[in-house]
Every structure is written in structure tokens, then in C-alpha cells.
C-alpha positions, 0 to 999 in steps of 0.5 A: 337520568343525569348519571346515565348521560355522564356514564355514557359520555365517559364510555364513549370517550374511553372507546375513542381512546382505546381504538386510536391507532398509531401509524407504524414508523417508516424510518429504517437504519441504512448505516449512512451515518458515522454515529450509526451502530446498527446492522452489520459491521463494514468488515463483515460485509467484505469477508469472502470478497477479493480486495485490490490493495496497494502495498506501497513503494520500496527502494532497491540499490542501483547504479547512478551516473553523474558527469561521466562517472559511476555513482554508487549509493543510488536507488530505484523504486518498486511499487507493489500492488496485490490482492487481499482475501478474508477467509473469515471474519478473523483471518485473511491472506494477501500477496503483492507483486512489484515491478520497476524498470527505467532507462534513458540518456542525458544530453548536455549542450555547450556553447563556445563562441559561435560553436555549439557542441552536444554531449550525450551519455546513457543512464544506467538501465534498471529492472527490479521485481518484488514479492510480498505475502501477508497473513492479516489477523483481526484483533477488534472491529467496530461499525466502520473500523477494523483493527488487525495485525499483519505479519508479512514476508518480502523478497526484492531483486534489482539489477542495473548496468551501464557501459562506459568509456570507448575503444580500449577503455570500454567497460561493462558495469553492473550492480545486483541487489537482493533484499529479504525481510519479515515483520508485522504491522498493526493496522487501523482500517477505516471503511467508508460504509457511512458514505455507502462504500464499505468496500473502500478502506483506508489503512494506517499502519505501523510496525517493526521488521527484520531485513537483510540486504546485499549488493554486488558490483562488477566492472569488466574491461572488454579489451582484456577481460579485466574484472573488478568486483565488490560487494556489501551487505547489511542486516537491520531491525527497525520500524516500517517507517523511517528513518527520517520520518518526514511527511512524505516518508510517513505517507508512503510508509503508513497510508494505503488503500484497499478496494473490495470487489463485489456488489454493494452489500445489503445494509 
């Protein structure tokens, strides 16, 4: 009888253990952590979406004017904004358009005894346009980081002019500048999927390129149509940042942002 009681208790205990159920885990991976590597990469969820990208700024030669004298060696900036589209996980296309415009005048007030005089002078007007196209090629990608090489080609044109003098000494002065270039950048693109924003990317880039620049000046005396002309051109090879490598130059030359349109991808 004692043996039967012991065996019965043992069987009941075994039955309790075998029928115990563990509640399923309700924890899911959302990708909301820098260290989370589950699920799709941030890059994969923006393939097939248009992205708005800031390409940066570039200086184009322009006329300067100081104390009534024309100054060569001046420049104006063109800021380029465009679109990127990843055709698939490995290859994309991008293109940007930049426009620059400036015009103005300077007024100098002089006080001599009780007499006040004002002298006003115009500043050279400027108009510039630029076009840049690229072909991003994916090299490697992680959960929130994409590494790609971006070959590019650009063209920029700028024109500036000012009228100086008066009467018989009035002159029309103008400068036209052209730039061509090609090269490639190595790009590290951090996407903010760990914050729930894989559509937002911050890029750091560095590369090398070839460039050609030409500028020509013309000065025409209106009284007798006497014309003076000059031109200079140059060819260069170098990095896409520089030549001084100051903090502002590094930021403007290497850092940029991209935003991919579309609904928040499912994680």
C-alpha cells in the first residue's frame, strides 16, 4: 500500500510538470536600437524611393568692385540641390541643379564740417547655373550604414557685369566663367533607422577629381566702342575637399544630407 501511494504521488507530479505551458514571448524586434541587426537594412527599405539631396556649394569666378575699382579674383557661390533614385540595391542615379543670383549697391556717407555727402555705387550683378549628375554604386551595407562609390560629372556657368564711369568714360565690364569636372567620391551614408527614420541619411564623402576652368573678361568704352579683352584658364586634379582644409571647408565639402520620400517602411 505504501509503495502504491508513493508511485501515485510521483505520477501526479510528473503529470503536472508535463502539462505546464510557457506563455509565448510578445517581444518583437523593431530595429529601434543602434545595436539591433535584425530585419532589413535601412538601405534596402529606401530602394525604389526618390530621395531629395543637397549636393553642396561651389564657387564660380565673378567680378568684384571695391572703392570704384573693378577687382578680379572674386567669386560667387552656387548651391546645388537634386534627386537620387536607387534602381536596385546596388546601383542608383542622381542629378542636381544649382542656381545663383546677386545684385546690389553700396552707399558711403561722408561728413565734412556741416556738410554731409553720399556716394552710391553699384555692385556687379551675377547669375550662375550648374548641373551635376552621378552614378552611385553600392560597395557594402550594414543595418544602418551604406558604403558606396559615386562617380560624378558637373558643369557650371557664371556671368557677371557692371557699368563704371560716366560721360565719355562710361564702360561696360563683364566676366564669363565656365567649369567642367569629373571624379568619384567614397561615401559613408548613415541612415537613422535606429530612431525610426531610415528615410533620413547623413553622408560623409571624400574623393578625387579632374577639373577645368576658364574665365574671360570684356571691357567696352561706350563712347567709341574701344574694347579690351582678357582670358585665363586652368586644369587641375585634387581632392573634393580643400585646398585649405578648414572646418568650414570640410563641412561644406564632405557632409550632406538626403531624405527619401515615401511612407515609413515596415520594419
